[in-house]
N, C-alpha and C positions, 0 to 999 in steps of 0.2 A: 484349346486350339481353335483357331478361326475355321469354322466349317459352315459354308453358306449354301443355301439352296435357292435357285432361281425358279420360282413357280410361274411357268409360262407354257403355252400350248405348243411346245416343240421339245423334243427330247434328245436331239442330236446336236452336240456342240458345233459341228462343222456346218450345220444348216443355219446357224444364227444370223450370219451376215447375208443370207440369201432369202430370208423370210419375207413373205408378202406383207407382214405387219411392220410398218415403219418403226414402231416403238421397240420392236425386238432388234432390228438392225441398228438403230440409232441410240438405243439405251441399254438393253440387256447385253448386246454384243460387246460394247466397250467395257461394261462392268465385268463380264466374264473374262475378257482378254486381260484386264488389269489384274484380276485374281490369278489367272493362269501364269502370267509373266512374273508375278510375285511369289509363285509357288504356294499359294493358299489353296486349300481344298475347297472344291465346290461341286455341286451337282445341279442338273437342270431337268425340267419336265413337270408333268402334272401330278406325279406321285412324290410327295415330300419325303426326303431322306430322313429316316428316324434319328440319324446322328447329327443332323443340322442344328446349330445353335443360333442361326439367323436365317430368316426367309425373306427374300426380296420378291414381292408380288408384282409381276409384270402385268401388262394389259391382258385381260381375259379374252377379249375379242368376241365379236358377235358371230353366232353360228346357230344352226338348227337345234343343237342340243344345249343352248346357253343356260337353260334352267337347271338341267342335270349337272352341267359343268360347275355352275355357281354353287350348287349344294355340296358337291364333292370338294371343291376348293375350300369352302367355308368350314366344312366339317374338319378338314385337315388343319386349317389354321386355328380353329378352336382347340383342337387336341394339342397342337404344338404350344399354343399360348398357355395351356394348363400346366405344361412342363417348364415354363419359363423361357421359351424360345423368343428371341426378339423378332418382331415382324415389321418390315418396311414396305409401305404401299406406294408404288409408282403410279401417280395419278396424272394422266396425260391429257384427258379430255373431260370436260365439265359435265359428267353424267349425273351429278347431283343437282344440277340446275335445270335439268329437263328430264322428261320421262323417256328413257331409251331402254333397249333390251338389257343393258348392263347396269341400270340404275340400282336395282335390288342388290346386286352383288356389292357395289361400292357402299351403299348405305349400311349393309350388314358388316362389311369388312372393316369399316372405320372403328367400330367398337373394339376390335381386336388389334388395332394398329398401334405400334409404339412411335412411329415416325412416318410422315408422308414426304414423298419426293415429287416435285412438280417441275415442268420445263420452263416456267417463266414466273416473274414476280407477280404478274397480273393473275395468273392461275392460283398462286398462293393467296392472293387477296380474295378470290372467289371461294376458295376452299375454306378459308377461316370462318366463313359463315356456317360451316357444317362440322368443323373439326378444330378442337382447341389444343391439340398436342403440337409437338414440334413439326415444322414444315421447312424443308430444305430445297432450294432451287438447284437443280442440275440440268443444264441445257441439253438439247439433242446434239449429237455429234453430226458432222458432215461426212459424206462418203467419198469425197474426191480431194485431191491435192490441188493447190492453186495452178491454174492454167495461165498461159500468156495473155496479157491484156491486149485487146484489139487495137491495132495501129492503122488499119485501113479497112474500108468497106469491101464486103465480098462482091457486091454488085451495085449498079447505079441506084437501085431502090433498096432502102434499108429493110432489114428483116428483124422482127421481134420474136423472142422465144418466151413461151409460157409453159410451165410444167407444174403438175399438181395432181392431187387425188380427185376422184369424182366429186367429193363433197365441196370442192372449190370451183367446179366448172361453172356453176351458176353465176359466180362473181365475174368470171371472164366474159360470159355471154352478155350480162348486164353492162359491163364496161364497153364492150364492142358497140352495143346499141346506143349507149348514152354519149360516148365520146366521139364516135365516128372516125377514130384515128386511122382506120384502114382506107378511108376514102381517098387519101392522098396518093395511094398506090403502094403503101407499105405492105410488106408480106408478113405472114405470121406462121410460126411453127407451134403446134399444140401437142404436148406429150402428156398422156394420162394412162390410167388403167383402162381395161376394156369397157367397163361401165361408164367411165368418164367420157371416153370417145363416142360412145353411143348417145349419151346425153347431148354432147356438143353437136353431133351429126344431125340429130333430130330437132335441133333448136331453130328458131326463126331469127335470122340475122338481117338487120336493115342495111340497105345500100351497099351490100358486100358482093364482090365477085368471089365466088368460092374457090376459084383458081389461085387466089392469093394465099390460100391457107393449106398447109400440109399437116396431116395428122399422123401420129405415131404412138406406139405403145411405149410407156416410160420404162426405162432401165438406166442404170448408171452409164452403160455404153452408149445408148441412144441419146442420152442427155449430153454427153461429151461430144458426140458427133454433131448434134444439132447446134451446140454452142460454137462449133467451128464455122458454121455457115450463117449464124445469127450475128446481129450487130448490137443488140441490146436486149434486156430482159424486162418483163412486166409482171407485177404481182398485185393485181387488183383484189380487193376484199370488200368487206362491209363493216364499217366502223360502228354500226348500230346492231350488229349481230353478236349477241353475247356468247353464242356458241364458239365464235372464232377469236374473241378478244384475249383468251388465255393461251393461245398457241405459242409455240416456241419461235425463235428467230431462224429456224433451220433453212427455210427456202431463201430468205434474204442472204444469209451467209453463204449458202451454196451458189447463189447467183454471183456474189463477189468472187468466189473461188473459180467460177467458170470463166472469169476474165471479162464479164459483160457489164457495161454501164446499166444501171438498174433504175426503174421507176416503180414505186410501190405506194400503197396506202400506209398511213402512219399508224399501224397497229402498235399496241403498247410495247410488245417485245422488240419492235423495230426502232423505237424512238431513240434509244441509246446511239444508234448508228445513222441518225438522220442527216448528218453532214456528208454521208457517203452515197446517198441515193437521192433521186428526184421525186418530189411529191407527184404522184400520178394524176392527181386532180388539179394540180397547179399549172401556172403559165409556162413553166420550164419543160413540161412534158412534150408539147408540140415541137419545141426546139430539139429535144432529144430524138424525136421521130425523124426530123429533117437532117440533123447533124449529130448522130450518136457519138462520133469520135471526139466531139468537144467535151464529152463528159467522162472520157476514159481516165482522166487523172483522179476522179473520185474512186474508181475501182482500184487503181494502183494503190492509193492510200488505204483503202479498206483492206486489201490483201495484206499490206504491211502491218496494219494495226490490229486486225481482228481474227483473221482466218485461222491462224495456228491455235488460238484459244479453243477452237471447236473441233480440232481433229480428234480421232478416236482415243489417242493416247492421253491427251489433256483431259477429256471427259472421263475416261476410265480412271484417272488418278483422283478425280473428284469422288467417284463412287468408292474407290478404295479408302480414301481418307474418311469418308462418312462411316463406312463399316468398321474401320479400325478404331476410330475415336469413340464409337458408341458401344463397343463390346468390351 
């Protein structure tokens, strides 16, 4: 009988879609939901169920007790492996390419792993330098349904929306200072976690009237509210930063679902959708700042073509298919 255990730093099923870890909300939750709806047995938490015949290892997360947690997880995985339990490792960030608090865990876990799951084809490429077993791409799910595409400006001056984790704030600051796109009077809404907002608030911005910028803590609700008063979305990154090249397409697809014309850097996971957004470094970006409604047709097309593919049900079915086909 299929009996899965999700090894994650959370033990209550009802908290999965509220976790501060995006990998739990966007990956472990759709997996667990698909198992639940299909009436397959599963357990979650940091203590592996002795009856599990498959373990899905989620993101271990960084914390003050990361060394202790790593050793406990690895000991349980080794014991389960000795009993023939199948081990699936969800590898969402390239900790093997850089020295991070989680590098030791992932280096050690790979030798116990039967199959790795990654959020993008480029992450699979990065991982193949370290792991020679099967690697399966399962994208992040999105957390919202498609919203109406904008048909009119909210005010006489256009408003851009940026949302992201603190690790992405530097790219926003660099873009503001290099592109000077706010000089025309465009407004900006910035949504991030508390650390990200602190980083942004303490940054040095060139030629900017801070009154043009509104800051807020990210949540699904605050993102939806911000999208109602924004006219387009921006996703600047760094195409030379290897830490970011393996990321999923989640922010781009979420931006489409918000109903906003979008300007983004051409990250590897975004390139499949390049006909649906504007190159944020190209000549069309200034036109989007001035007349974002001229690009609404791109968002309408993106919603029709792509968004459903990333809803929790679709992503959950990919997890279910993987687990059923390999056991």
